[in-house]
N, C-alpha and C positions, 0 to 999 in steps of 0.2 A: 504494499499499500503505500509505503514512505517513497519507494523508488518511482511508482506512478505519478505521485504528488510532486517529486523531484522533476521528473521529466515533463509534466504539466507546467510547472513553475518556468522551466527553462523555455518550453516552446511558448509560454505566454509573453516571456521577456523578449524573445526573438522577434515576436509577431508586434509587440509595442515599438521595438526599435525600428523594425521594418516600417511600420506607419509613420513613424516621426521622421525617419528619413526621406520617405516618399513627399510628406507634406512640406519638409524643409527645401527639398529639390524644386518642388511645384512653386513655392514662395520665392525662391531665388530667380528662377526663370522668368516668372512673371514681373518680379519687381525690377529684373535688369534687362527687360524687354528682350530675352532669349527665346521668346516663343517661335517655333519653327512655323513661319508665316506660310510655307508651302502646304501645311496640313490643315490651314484654316479655309474654310469655303468661302472665299470672297465673292463667289457668285451670288451669295445669299445677300450681300451687302448692297446698298445704293449705289449706283453708278453715278447719278446726278442728284442735285438737291432741288426740291420743289420750293422755290421763294414765295410762291403766291402772288400778291401784288407787289409789283416792281417799284411802287411810289413810297414804300415804307422807309426808303434810305435817302429821299431826295430833298429833305428840309433841314439840313444840318449845315447851316452857315449863318450863326448869329451875328447880330448888329457889330459885336465887338470884333469879329474876324474881319468885316470889312473896313472897320476903323483901323485896325491893327495894320493892315495891309497898306493903307494910305499913308499912315505913319512911317512905315519902314521905307517906302519910295521917296518920302519927304527928306529923311536923313541920309538917304543912300549916297548921296555926293561926298559925305564925311567919312564914309566907311572904307577901310582899306582891304578888308578880307571878310568873306561870309563863310560861316560854319554852319553847314547843312546837316541837321541830324535827323537820324531815321531809326526805327526799331529794326533790329537786325533780323527779327522773326519774320518781317514782312518787308524786305529790302526793295521790291518792285511796287507792290501796293501802296507803299508808304510815301513814294514820290508824288509831289504836286507839282505839275507842269506850269500852274500859275505863278509859284514862286520861282521856279527856275527861269522862267522867261522874264520876271520882274527884276531879277537879280543876277541876270547873266553877264553884265558888264563888269561885274567885280571878281576878283580871283576868288577861288572857293575850294574849301575843303569839305569833303563828304565824311559824314562820322556815321558808322553804324553801331549805335548804342545797343546794351542789353544783350551784348554777345554771349553773355553767360546763360541767358534763356533760350538762345538760338543753338548753341553748340554746333556750328556748320561742320559738315564733313569735308574732307579734301576735295571730293568731287564737287560739292555745292560751292565751295570757295572758288573752284577753277571755272564753273559755269558762270558765277556772278563776276568774276574778273573779266571774263569775255565779253559779258553784256555790258559791262561799265566802259570797256575799251572800244566797243562798238558805238557808245554814245559819247565817246571823247573823254570820258571821265578818267584821270589818271592819278589824282590825288585823292586817297580815300584811306580811312583808319577804321579799326574796330576796337570799341571801348566798352567797358563795364565801370559804372560810377559808383556802384555800392561797394562800401568796405566789406572785406573778407572777415572770416571769423576772428582773426588776429586784430581787427580794426584798422588794418592797413589798406589803403587804395591799390587797385590795380595798377601795374606798371603802365599800362595803355594809357592812361590819363596824362602821363607825363610827356607823351610823344606830341600831344596836339598843339601847344604853344609852338616848339621848335618848328614843326611841320608848317604852321601857319606863316611863321616869320620867312621860311624859305620859300613859300609860295609867294609871298608879298615880294621879297627883293628880286625875284627873277622875273616880276611882272614889268614890262616896259612901261606901263602907265603910272606906275607908282612914283610920285613926286610930291612929298610931303616935307620938303626943308623948312625948318622954322615951326612945324607943328610939334606940340607937346604930346609925345606918345603915339601908340598905334590903336586906332579904334576899329573894333570888330563888331559883327552883328551875328547873332545865333538865331536860327530859323528852323522850321520843321512844322510838321502836323502835331496836333495836341497829343500830349502825355507820352512823348518818345524820350523824355529825360533831359531837355534843354537847361532848365533850371538846375536839374541835379548835377549836370556836367559843369555848370558855372561854379557852383559851389565846391565840385572836386577840384576845379583848377585853382580856385581860392586856396582850398586847403593844401594843395601840393606845391604852389608857388609863393603863397604868403603866409600859410600857417594861421590862416584865419577861417572863422566859421561861416555860417550860412549867410548869404545876402539876397538870394532869390527864394521865393516860397514854393515848396514841393507839396505833391498830393497825389493820392492814387487815383483820382478821378481827373478827367481832361478838364481844361479850362482855368487852370489856377493862376496863370498869367493872362490879364485880359486887354492890356495895353501895352504899348512900348514904354518900357521903363528906363529911367536915367542910367547912365552908363555906369558901370560897376568895374572897379579895379580888380584884375585878376592876375596881374604879374608886375613886379618891380623893375627887374632887368632882364629884358627891355621893358618899358612902361607900356602896359597894354591895359585897354579898356574894352569891356564887351557890353553890348546892348542886348538886354533880354526881350524877347517878342513873344506875342500871344501864338498859339498854334494856330495855323491857317489849313483848311482843308478846302478842296476844290468845290465850288458852287455846284458842279455836275460831276457826281462821280463817275469813274469810267465804266465799271460794270457792277453788278450785284454781288459777284465774288469777291472783288476788291473791297467794296463797302463792309461785307461781312466779315472780312479778315481784318479791317480795321476795327470793326466791333469787338472781334475776339481779343484784340490787344489793348482794349478799352480807350480806343482813340475817339470813338463816337460813344456819346453817353448811353448805357444800357437801355433806359427807359423809352428812347426814341426809335429802337428796333424791338424791343421787348426780350428780356431775359431768357423766355424759353425758346424763342426763335433762335438767339444766339447759341444757347446750349445745344440745340438741335444740330446747328451748323459745326459746333465744336465736336459733337459725337460723329458727325460725318467725317469731318477732318482727320480725326484721330484714327478711324477705321481706314480711311484712304491712305493715310500716311504709315499704317501699321505700327501706330503707338497704342499699345494694350496695355499700360499700366494702370488704366482705370478698372480693369478687371479684378485685380487683387484689390484694388482700394475700395471699390464698391461691391465686391463679393459675388462677381459673376464667373462661373466656371467655363464661359466661352464668349466670344466676342458678341456684343449687342449692338444692333442698328434700330432699336425702337426707342426713341427718347421719353416716350410715356412710361416704359417699363423702368428705365434708368432713373427718371425723377420720381416715380413713385416708390421705388427702392431707397432712394436718398431720403425722402420725406418720413417715410415709415421708419426707417434707422434713427432719424434725428428726433423722432416723435413730434414733428411739426405738423399741426392740423389747422384748417380754417373752419368756422361755422358757416353753414350756409341754409337759409330758410327754403324749405320745400313745401308745396302743397300737397296735402293728401286729402283722402275721402273724408276725413274728420276733422279737417282744418290744416293750418301750416305747423310745421314741425323743424325743428333746428337739428341738423344732423352734422358731423364732423367729416371732412374730407381733407386728404392729404394737401399740403401746402405746395404745390408745384414750383411756384414762384420762388420760394424760399430755397428750394432743391435746386432750381435753375441757377440762382446767384452762388449757392455754395459750390456748384460745379464749375461755374466760371472762375470763382475765387480760387479753387484749387489749380485750375490751369494756369491762371496768371501768377501763381506762386511757385509754377514748375512742378507740381505734385503729379501731373498726368503725363509728364514728359517735356523734354526741352529739344525743339527742332525749329527748323525754318518751315513756315507754313506755306509760303509762295513755292510755286513750280518753276524753277529757274529756267527749265528748258522751254517754256511756254511764252507765247506772245503777250505782251501787255499792251499792245498797240489797238486796243478795242475802241469800237465807236461809242462816243458819249450817248446816253440816253437823254431824250428831252424830258426832264422831270416837270416841267410846266404842262 
């Protein structure tokens, strides 16, 4: 009897160890995006996204944007160099032709910020380099303005000022003898980190704190600010500007990608719609970290199922009054809006994967929609 119990005990231990090993391997595979995508039935996934009405993205050009663009043009004659900042996750969708045309007469450095959230592959860097060369863009950098775990800024921030000085000095139009210092302007669409870059430059070159307001939502800077000193040697001032979007967005995919990166305020499109586009994008890009985080055994292409799961797990419900045969009754339904905002927050924090959203081998010369 004792021998039988010993054998049973050893068998149970082996079984428990096996089960623990199985789930440990499974967790590692999912959390490190090592899922064999060849085994996933992508045919069951959506190949295109249903936008519904196209006018949902056409009314995002607040008055402060038009005012800011006029202010930028007015001071442009005093500017020696323009720093154009974009979110590295959407290097093509984030470009604003209106800004490029307005500021084309000045030397320019293109800065792809938030590179830590994009983590581009060598292939993507090569494709992006080829696209930029085709456009005649030779001066660009990748930056991350957020301090690391040790509190230190990324070394890429220290490259911005020397590169700008180099661009200015080689420009034949530069003639500012007698002027006190260099004046530069920082531009870009909303919420790409323009103010964060200013503060990072001040911390790097002046060892000083914040001079420009930053926030998680777009529209923190609403007008052209007074010039801010960012470097002493050489003496450099930088003008912060409001984020400027195109009055007419290129296409619906570009608009939704801007929404994903919190460049367009969520309520203008709707958190549930943006979350649905996020799920579509994650599946198309084969980014399956959401499976482990949200408790799915396989990829899911149904946003209602995902949001229902999130709301129930978070125990978030809304009260709804419904009519019955005996009168009105209040029932609880899952809070889909809360779940959608939670999913978007997870993505923007990098918890659902860090990758470039744009397909760099696709054309972005699409026809403007007439939003009127």
